[in-house]
N, C-alpha and C positions, 0 to 999 in steps of 0.2 A: 498150896506156894503153885506157882508157874513158873517156868525158865525158859526165858525170851533168850536166842541163841543169836551169833553173827550171820548173817543168813547168806550166801550165794551173789555178789556182787554183779557176778555177770565175768562175761571172756575170760574166765578160768584165773581166776584171783584168787589166791590161796589163802591169801591173809590182809589184814588193814589196820591201821596206829589209830590210835585211838587221839584225838582233837581234840577236844572239849566236851563236858556231857552239858547238857540241858537242862536235865532236873537231877534232882537229887533225893537221899531216902526219907521216904515219908510224903515226897508227893503223890496226889493225884494228876492224874493222866486221861486223857481219852485219847481215842482210837485217830492213828495219822498223826497224831502230834507228835514233832523231833525227840527222838529222846537223845540222840550223840552222832556228833560228827566224827567222821575216818578221814584217811588218807590211804587208799589204796595206791599202786605204781601208776594209775590212770590220773586219778583225780580226789579229791575230797568230797566224801558222799553225805548226804545228812540222810540218818534211818529213822524212820517213823517207829512209833509204837506202833502195835499188830492188835491192842487191843485198850479199853480201861479198862482201870484199878490203880491201887496204890501201889508204890513202888518200897518195896522191903530189901534188894542188893542190890550194888551195881556192882559190877566184876569188871577189875582193870578201873586206869588212873592214868591221865592225860602223860602220852609217851608211852604206854603198852602197847606191844605191838599181842595182835587178838587173829586166831586161825579160822579160819570158818569152821564153823558149828561148834564155835569154842562158847560162852556164858556169855552175855552180855547185863540183861536184867533179869532178875525175881522182881515177881508180882506177889503181892500178898497174899492175894486169893484167887482163885481158876482153878481147874485140874490139874492134874501132876504130872501128865504127860506135855512135852512141849509138840504144837501140831507142824511148828516151821511156818516162817513167812518168806516174803522176798520183799522187795524195794522197788515199789512202784505200782502199776497200776495190772492186773492178769484179766486177760480177756480169756474170754466165754468162748465153748467149741466154736459155734457161731459164725464169731467176732476173728475180723485178718488181726494179727498179731503186728504190732509196728514195731520199724526196727530203730528201737530206742536204749539209751546208755543212760545210765545213774544222770541225773544232772549237778555238775560240780557249781561251785556254791563257793563264794569270797567269804575267807577266812583272815583275822592274823593271825600271828606268825607263831608257829607248833612250840608249847612249853619242851624243856630239852629230855630227852628220855634218858633212864638214870642206865647206867653200864650194868650189863650181865654180870656175875662174881664169874670169875674163871675156874673151869674145870680142872681138879688137880689130876684128875686119874690120867695114870699113863708117864707124869711128868717126877723126872729123877731129880731130887736135890736133899741137903742132910737138913734138919730143923734151923742147924746155923744159915744158912744160904734162906732158908722160907722166913726166918725172922728178919734177917737184912731187906731182902724185899721187901715185907712189908713197912720197915721205916724207911725206906726209901719209896712205896706207891708205885712199886715196881708189880706188873702182872704177870705171872710167870709162865703165864698159854704166850707172851710174845718174844719170849728172851730164847735166843738162839742159843744151848747147847755147846759146850767143848769138851766138856771132859770126856771122860771114857763111857761107854755103851747111852752115850745123848745125855749125861749129867749135868746138870747144873752149874756151873763154877760161883766164887763171889766177884771173880773177874768180869764171870758174863754179866751180871746182875748190876755190878758197878760200869758199864760198858753201857748197857740200856739204861741205866741208869742218865749216865751224863745225856744218849741222846734224848729223853725224854725234857730235857730241862731247855734243849738248845727249840725244841718246836713248839709250837702252841698245844694253846689246849683240845683237845678232842671237840670232833663236830659230828656228832650221829648223823647220817645220813639219812632222810626218809622219804617217803613219795620213790618217783620218778626216781631221783637220784641213787637211791638205795635198789631199788630193782636193777639200773644196771651196772652198781657196782658187785651185785650178788652175782651176776649174770656173765661180765664180765672176769672175773677169779673165779668162777667154776669153768669159761672156756681158755681162759691161761691153764689151767690145769690140766686139761680135757682136751684141746684143742693143738695142734703143732704151730708153734711160734712163726711167725710171718717178717720178713723186715720187709717193708717198702719203699725205695730209692729211685727218685725224681731230679729230675733238673735244675736246677734256678737259672736264669739269664740275671747278670751280674756287669754286661757290656757297658751300664751308664758306670761303675766306679771306674776310679779312677788308675789309673795302673802301676802306679808307683805304690799305692795302698795295699796294706796287706790283708788279704781277705780272710783269716783265720783273726783276726783282730778284733774286726768286725763283728764276726758271725757271734763274738763274744759278748760283743755291746747289746746286741742286736736279741740276745739269750737274756741278758740281763736286765731290757728294758722291758721286754716281754714279760719278765716275772713281777715285774714292778705292775704292769700294768693288770697283769691278770696275774693274782697268789698261787690263783690252784695251781700252775702251771708246776712250782717250787712245794710241794705237798705231799706227805709221806700216805701212803693208804693202810689203815688198823683191819687186815682183813677179821682180827680175832673180836672185836670189837663192830667193826662195819660204820666206821668212818675216820675221819681223817685228820691231818695235825698238818698245819700250815708253816713252814720253817720261814723262819724270818734272813738267814742265812745262806748265800747261795752259793753252791759248792759245785765244781763243773769239771769234766773228766773228759782230757780228747785224746783219742788214741790217738798217739805217732809211731808208723813202720820205719825201724830202726834196723841197722844191719844184725844186731842180735837177735832182733825178735819185735812181739808188739809191745810196746808199752805205752803207761795211760798215766799221765803225769795229773797230779787232781789239785785244781787252780782252788784254793778255798777263800770264801767270804769276798767273790771277785768283787761284788757292789761296792763293797767301802775302798778296797784298792782302784775300783774304776775313780771315784771321785777322789781317793788320797792324789 
């Protein structure tokens, strides 16, 4: 048997997502025949076969994330060790090496990936709470505990279940958006937070018009035009959930200190 592993796709990309297979178990392939299309943080790339032979096994399905060096295809014959491969042409020592990158190809929308099971290691919860979470299909990994020593309570699971009912289904992030989300989450955890303040010219507004109300309407209109502005990022599953309701908090500086009232479902209030 010969194992063909995911090759280094260049530019330090550590992983790729399987978009679709071009071959199946039992197929006979020739050298350089496309085996699989994978999506990296840069583009969708076709990976060719390094040799001719018969396909004995495919590792992974559409939507799976494969790390560089992980097995992709097992051939039914050939030497036992994998000599490795690269995507594209390898120049000889006498040839200049062209500065090329894997060629992007147009494909259909990638199939949805399966959400990985939550790791229960380190999660404090009683069997009754775990059973309740399973009934409500709540992943304990995303629940914020409020009990003693970080224990998840029944009320924590019920609160998470109510939130999940208000948001849309999980949309797994892929390719560039997945890489961006992971890097931004890492930056948020490791880099000091920064607030950017800028000025807006509102001289064209009527002097008797309340700026706060106009800004609220602008936010509602923006969320309606671009729903991604009103979304919840699920770092545990590397996906997002788009919210239908728009809840807006406005900080008010009062004599007793900072007060932040929350206007809930303001899109429907504005229509009423």
